[in-house]
KOLDO-382172 format. One record per residue: residue in one letter; x, y, z of N, C-alpha, C in turn. Coordinates in steps of 0.05 Angstrom, whole numbers, plus 32768, in hexadecimal, padded with zeros to 4 digits. Layout:
BEGIN
aXYZXYZXYZ/...
This chain:
BEGIN
x8D427CD28BEF8D467CC48BE18D2E7CB98BD5/x8D2B7CAC8BC58D187CA08BA98D1F7C858BAF/x8D127C758BB98D117C5F8BB28CFC7C498BA4/x8D0C7C388B908D037C368B7A8CFE7C138B81/x8CEF7C048B7A8CEB7BED8B7C8CE87BD78B66/x8CF47BC18B5D8CEF7BBF8B478CE57B938B46/x8CCB7B918B4D8CC27B758B528CBB7B608B41/x8CD17B4F8B388CD57B448B1C8CE47B2A8B16/x8CD37B0E8B178CDC7AF98B108CEE7AEF8AFE/x8CF17B068AF38D0B7B058AD08D157B148AD7/x8D377B098AD88D417B258AEC8D527B328AC6/x8D4F7B2E8AAF8D5E7B3C8A938D477B4F8A9A/x8D217B458A9E8D137B658AA58D187B718ABC/x8D1E7B6C8ACE8D287B7F8AE38D3E7B8E8AD6/x8D517B898ACD8D717B8F8ACC8D5D7BAE8AAE/x8D537B9C8AA28D457BAE8A958D387BC28A9C/x8D217BCD8AA58D1E7BDB8ABA8D2E7BEE8AC7/x8D427BE58AD28D517BF68AE88D617C048AD0/x8D667BF88ABD8D7B7C008AAE8D667C1F8A9D/x8D587C238A978D427C3C8A968D427C478AA7/x8D3C7C368AB98D367C4E8ADC8D627C618AD4/x8D737C4E8AD38D827C5F8ADC8D887C748AC2/x8D817C688AB08D867C818A958D6E7C988A96/x8D5A7C9A8A968D457CAE8AA78D557CBD8AB8/x8D537CB58ACF8D5F7CC08AE78D727CD28AE7/x8D887CC48AD48DA47CD18ADA8DB07CEE8ADD/x8D9C7D008AC98D947D118AD28D887D268AD8/x8D747D1E8AEB8D6C7D288AFC8D747D368B15/x8D917D298B168D977D348B308D877D2E8B50/x8D807D128B4C8D6A7D158B648D7E7CFA8B77/x8D7E7CF88B8A8D877CE98BA28D6E7CCA8B9B/x8D767CB48B908D677C9A8B898D6A7C8A8B90/x8D697C6B8B9A8D727C4A8B908D677C318B8A/x8D707C288B7E8D557C1D8B6D8D637BFC8B7B/x8D4C7BF48B858D497BCD8B9E8D387BBB8B7A/x8D477BA28B838D397B928B6A8D3F7B728B7C/x8D217B688B748D0E7B5A8B7B8D077B3E8B77/x8D157B278B708D0A7B108B698CF57B0B8B6A/x8CDD7B128B728CC37B008B848CB97B138B97/x8C9E7B0E8BA28C8A7B218BB58C9F7B238BCB/x8C9C7B0A8BD28CA97AF48BEC8CB77B0A8BF7/x8CD27AFF8BD98CEE7B238BE08CEC7B328BE4/x8CD27B468BDC8CD57B5C8BE68CC17B5A8C00/x8CB87B518C028C9C7B518C1C8CB17B518C30/x8CCC7B388C2D8CDB7B348C4D8CEF7B3E8C47/x8CF47B598C318D027B698C3B8D007B848C4D/x8CE27B828C518CE27BA48C6C8CE37BB38C5D/x8CEB7BAF8C3A8CE97BD88C2D8CCB7BE08C37/x8CCF7BF28C448CAE7BEE8C468CA87C0D8C35/x8CBB7C258C348CB97C3D8C2A8CC57C4D8C0F/x8CC37C358C008CBB7C318BDE8CB27C458BD2/x8CB87C518BC38CA87C708BB18C967C5E8B93/x8CA57C518B8C8C9C7C4D8B748CA37C2F8B6D/x8C917C1D8B6B8C937BFB8B678C937BF68B42/x8CA17BEC8B3E8C9D7BE28B198C9B7BC68B20/x8C877BB38B1F8C6C7BA48B2E8C737B8F8B1A/x8C757B798B138C607B668AFF8C4E7B548B0B/x8C3B7B4B8AF98C2B7B478B088C247B288B02/x8C367B1F8AF28C327AFC8AF18C557AF88B02/x8C527AEA8B0A8C6C7ADD8B128C717AB78B25/x8C697AB18B0C8C6A7A9B8B198C4D7A8B8B1F/x8C517A8D8B4A8C3B7A8A8B538C357AA08B63/x8C3E7AAC8B648C397ACE8B6A8C327AE78B5B/x8C1B7AF38B608C0E7B058B5D8C0B7B228B58/x8C107B378B4B8C187B4C8B458C097B5B8B56/x8BF67B588B568BDB7B668B5A8BD87B5F8B7B/x8BD77B408B7C8BCE7B3E8B978BE07B4F8BAC/x8C097B428BAD8C0E7B548BB98C0B7B748BAE/x8BF27B7E8BA98BF37B9C8BAC8BE37BA38BBE/x8BD47B908BC48BB87B8B8BD88BCB7B868BEB/x8BD67B6F8BF48BEB7B6E8C0A8BF97B8E8C10/x8C0E7B988C048C1D7BB18C058C007BC58C15/x8BE77BC98BFF8BDA7BE58C168BCC7BD88C2E/x8BC27BB68C2F8BC57BAD8C558BDC7BB78C69/x8BF27BB78C568C017BB98C6D8C087BE18C6D/x8C037BE98C648C0A7C038C5C8C1F7C138C4D/x8C147BFC8C3A8C3C7C088C288C2E7C0F8C17/x8C337C2E8C0C8C227C418BED8C3E7C4A8BE3/x8C487C398BD28C597C348BB68C487C448BAA/x8C547C528B928C417C5A8B7A8C447C388B63/x8C297C2D8B618C3E7C0D8B588C2F7C148B3A/x8C4B7C098B268C457C0B8B088C437BE88AFF/x8C367BE48AF48C337BC28AF58C417BBD8AE0/x8C4A7BB18AD38C5A7B9D8ABF8C517B848AB4/x8C4A7B7E8A948C467B698A938C487B678A77/x8C517B4D8A728C537B408A588C397B408A41/x8C217B3F8A528C0C7B4E8A478BF37B4D8A54/x8BE87B5A8A408BCC7B768A448BB37B618A5B/x8BB27B438A5E8B9E7B368A608BA57B3A8A85/x8BAA7B468A8D8B9E7B528AAA8BA07B6A8AB4/x8B967B7D8AA58B957B928AA48B757B948AAA/x8B6A7B7F8AB08B4D7B858ABB8B507B7D8AD7/x8B667B7D8AE38B697B6E8B008B797B8C8B08/x8B7F7B988AFC8B9E7BA28B108B8F7BB98B10/x8B777BC18B228B6E7BD68B388B7C7BD78B5A/x8B7F7BEF8B608B7F7BEB8B798B977C0B8B7E/x8B957C0F8B9A8B977C2C8BA08BC67C368B90/x8BC37C448B898BDE7C4A8B878BE17C3A8B6D/x8BD37C338B598BDD7C318B4A8BD87C358B2F/x8BF17C418B278BF97C5D8B168C027C458AED/x8C067C3E8AF68C177C2D8ACB8BFD7C1E8AD0/x8BFD7C098AAF8BFF7BEA8AA88C107BF18A8A/x8C277BE88A958C447BE48A738C3A7BCF8A6F/x8C437BC58A5A8C407BAC8A488C637BAC8A54/x8C777B9D8A548C8F7B9C8A4B8C9E7BA28A3A/x8C887BA08A1F8CA47B998A048C9B7BB589FF/x8C957BD58A118C917BEE8A0C8CA17BFC8A25/x8CA77BEC8A308CB37BFB8A4A8CCB7C0B8A4D/x8CCD7C0B8A2E8CEB7C1A8A2D8CD37C398A1E/x8CC87C2D8A158CBD7C558A078CAD7C5A8A1D/x8CA07C4D8A338C8B7C4F8A468C937C648A61/x8CB47C4E8A6E8CC17C448A808CC47C708A83/x8CCB7C778A6E8CDB7C978A7B8CCD7CA58A7E/x8CAE7CAE8A6F8C997CBA8A718C957CB98A96/x8C897CA18A948C7C7C938AAE8C957C958AC9/x8CAC7C8C8ACE8CBB7C968ADD8CCA7CBC8ADB/x8CC07CC38ACB8CC67CE08AD78CAB7CF48ADC/x8C967CE98AD28C7B7CEF8AE38C747CE98B02/x8C7E7CDF8B048C7D7CC48B1C8C917CD98B32/x8CAA7CD78B268CB47CF38B428CB07D048B3E/x8CA57D1F8B288C9C7D2C8B318C827D298B4A/x8C707D1A8B478C587D0F8B4D8C6C7D1B8B77/x8C7B7D008B818C8D7CFF8B8C8CA17D0F8B98/x8CA37D358B838CB37D418B8F8C997D598B97/x8C887D528B908C6A7D638BA18C627D858B7B/x8C747D768B6F8C747D8C8B538C587D8B8B45/x8C517D758B4B8C347D6F8B388C197D818B4E/x8C0A7D908B4D8BF97DA58B5B8BE97DB28B42/x8BDA7DBE8B488BBF7DD48B3D8BB57DE38B4F/x8BB77DFD8B478BAA7E0F8B548B8D7E148B4E/x8B7E7E148B698B637E188B5A8B527E2F8B6E/x8B407E3C8B5F8B347E528B718B1D7E468B8A/x8B207E4B8B9B8B157E478BB38AFE7E518BBF/x8AEF7E498BD68ADF7E588BE48AF87E6A8BF8/x8B197E698BED8B227E708C0E8B317E868C00/x8B2F7E888BE28B407E8F8BCF8B4C7E818BC9/x8B6A7E818BB28B6C7E668BA18B847E5D8BB1/x8B897E458BB08B997E238BBC8B997E188BB0/x8BB07E088BBE8BC87DF98BA58BB87DEA8BB3/x8BBA7DCC8BA48BB07DB38B9F8BC97DA38B9C/x8BD07D868BAE8BE87D768B968BC97D5D8B87/x8BDC7D568B6F8BC37D4D8B678BC17D2B8B7E/x8BD47D2B8B7E8BD37D068B8A8BBF7D148BA3/x8BBA7D288BB68BB37D278BC58B917D2D8BC5/x8B8A7D358BB18B697D328BA48B6C7D1C8B9E/x8B4E7D128BAF8B417CF58BA68B257D068B98/x8B197D138B998B097D218B7E8B057D318B82/x8AEB7D468B6D8AE17D5B8B708ABE7D558B67/x8AAF7D538B7E8A977D538B648A817D748B68/x8A717D718B5D8A5F7D898B5C8A417D788B6C/x8A2F7D8E8B7E8A1C7D8E8B818A097DA68B84/x89F47DB28B7889E17DC38B8889ED7DD28B76/x89FC7DD18B588A137DE38B408A257DF28B5A/x8A287DE48B768A457DF78B7C8A607DD88B7D/x8A767DE38B728A897DBD8B6B8A987DCA8B86/x8A9E7DB88B8D8AAB7DAE8BAB8AC17D9A8B9C/x8AE27DA18BB28AF67D8A8BB78AFC7D7D8BC9/x8AFF7D5A8BC98B007D4D8BDD8B227D3E8BDF/x8B287D498BF08B4C7D3C8BF48B627D2C8C07/x8B677D278C098B6E7D0E8C1C8B7C7D1A8C2E/x8B867D298C378B947D3E8C488B727D4A8C5B/x8B687D3F8C4B8B537D5C8C5D8B317D4F8C4B/x8B2C7D4B8C7C8B087D3A8C7B8AF67D4E8C6A/x8AF67D698C6F8AE87D748C5A8AE47D818C42/x8ACF7D788C308AD87D858C148AD97DB28C1B/x8ADD7DAE8C008ADC7DC68BFF8AE07DD28BDE/x8AC97DE88BDF8ABF7DF58BD38AD17E038BC0/x8ACC7DFE8BA08AE27E188B918AC87E208B7A/x8AE87E318B6D8AD57E3A8B578ACD7E2F8B44/x8ABA7E258B318AC77E1D8B178AAF7E1C8B04/x8AAC7E1B8AF48A8A7E178AEA8A827DFC8AE3/x8A8F7DE68AD68A877DD08AC98AA07DB78ACA/x8A9C7D9A8AD78AAB7D8E8ADE8ABB7D8A8AC0/x8AB47D858AAD8AC87D838A928AD47D9D8A98/x8AD07DB08A9B8AF37DC78A9F8AFC7DBE8AA5/x8AF47DBA8AC88B0C7DBA8ADE8B0E7DAA8AD7/x8B0D7D828AC88B197D718AC28B367D7F8AB0/x8B307D908A9B8B487D998A8F8B5E7DA38A98/x8B507DB78AAC8B667DC88ABD8B747DAB8AD0/x8B727D978ADC8B7B7D868AE18B917D648AD8/x8B7C7D658ABF8B887D528AB08B877D348AB3/x8B887D278AA98B8C7D0F8A9E8B807CF18AC0/x8B957CFA8AC68B9B7CE48AE88B7F7CF08AE7/x8B6A7CF88AF28B487CFF8AF28B367CF78AE3/x8B287CDA8AE08B107CD88AE48AF67CD38AE7/x8AE97CD98ACD8ACE7CEA8ADA8AC07CD58AD3/x8AAB7CCB8AEC8AA87CB78AFE8A877CBA8AEC/x8A777CD18AEF8A537CD38AEB8A547CF78AEB/x8A397CF98ADF8A337D128ADF8A3E7D2C8AF6/x8A437D228B0E8A497D318B218A657D248B32/x8A787D1A8B2A8A967D0F8B2F8AA37D108B20/x8ABC7D188B208AD97D108B188AEE7D0E8B34/x8AEF7CED8B308B057CE28B478B227CE68B3A/x8B377CDE8B498B4E7CDC8B4A8B557CBF8B3F/x8B647CB18B208B657C9E8B228B797C848B3B/x8B867C948B428B977C888B5A8B8F7C838B6D/x8B7A7C8E8B718B6F7C8C8B898B4E7C808B86/x8B507C6C8B718B337C568B718B4B7C398B70/x8B3C7C308B988B477C198B9B8B427C098B97/x8B187C0B8B858B087BF28B7B8AF47BF58B65/x8AF67BEA8B508ADC7BEA8B3D8AD47BD98B4C/x8AA97BDE8B458AA57BBD8B4E8A837BCA8B51/x8A737BB78B3E8A587BBA8B4F8A497BDA8B43/x8A557BE38B358A507BF68B368A597C0C8B2B/x8A707C108B438A737C2A8B558A897C2E8B57/x8A9C7C3C8B638ABD7C3B8B5B8ABA7C3D8B88/x8AD27C378B898AD77C3B8BA38AFB7C448BA1/x8AF37C5D8BB58B087C738BB38B167C6D8BCB/x8B2C7C758BD28B3F7C6F8BE38B447C818C07/x8B277C988BFE8B1A7C968C1B8B027C7C8C24/x8AFE7C718C148AF27C608C118AC97C628C0F/x8ACE7C808BFF8AB57C848BF48AB77C7D8BDD/x8A917C738BD48A877C5F8BC48A707C778BB5/x8A797C7F8B928A787C858B7D8A6B7C7D8B6D/x8A4D7C788B688A437C5E8B558A477C708B3E/x8A557C618B298A557C6B8B098A397C6F8AF9/x8A377C818AEA8A257C7F8ADB8A107C6D8ACE/x89F87C658AD489EC7C468AC989EC7C488AAC/x89F87C2C8AA68A017C288A878A227C308A7D/x8A307C3A8A8E8A497C488A828A5D7C3D8A93/x8A597C188AA78A687C0E8AB58A787C028AAC/x8A787BFB8A8D8A937BF18A7D8A9E7C068A6F/x8A967C208A6C8AA67C308A608ABA7C408A71/x8AAD7C4A8A8A8AC37C4B8AA48AD37C378AA0/x8ACE7C2A8A9F8AE27C118AA98B007C148A93/x8AED7C1C8A7D8B057C198A608B117C328A5D/x8B077C498A7A8B0F7C658A718B2B7C5A8A8D/x8B247C4A8AA88B387C4B8ABA8B507C368AB0/x8B437C1E8A988B567C178A868B717C218A7F/x8B647C378A698B747C488A5C8B847C608A6C/x8B7C7C608A868B8A7C728A968BA77C598A9E/x8B9D7C468AA08BB27C338AB18BC87C2E8A8B/x8BBC7C338A7D8BD57C2F8A658BE37C4D8A60/x8BDC7C5D8A6A8BE27C828A598BF17C818A77/x8BEE7C738A928C0B7C808AA38C087C948ABB/x8BE67C928AB98BDA7C9F8AC98BD97CBB8AC8/x8BE57CC58AA18BE17CE18AA58BD07CE98A89/
């Protein structure tokens, strides 16, 4: 069963998101349940640790959705998070693991159905790419890929489920990016990273889910920040 959470201190906003979820999922023939919470504390007190998808208001009175996302990471709670906000002033703070999108409340009717469908597809493990590797054709789930890199004209893929990299048959990073899609962002001339596995961006570097640090090309830090913001605004697609 897919478990979807909504955390917002405004009951009208919660009900609106809930209605959009129900209208979107009704024809997908999947088992799901929606949980509503009026605060971060209410959510944490519920011990509902296996939420799959979480719509999280960034500003809730004295509480902050970004801080909650950090607490969830520390508690090994890893829902796919969609930040929801009344304005875009918090987008610079919306970094962290499993952050899939940043949506303005004025745009939820337009954007949420696409986001919900794409997330469900990922959660059903239907989102994958087949790449030619040194071991033959292999299937990689998008969510499992941390990055793809080039070293001495050879290309390698790193996944969360494999400590070692796998050599893949490829010609250019840009060609790979076209194949695997816009969920992946080019950091420099040697690395393409999965936006969902960016834990932090600071001091001219990207910190990934596996704690590897990849430096952003000199003079490209602002450009990459904007690229990541665009990824959030698109909704991970």
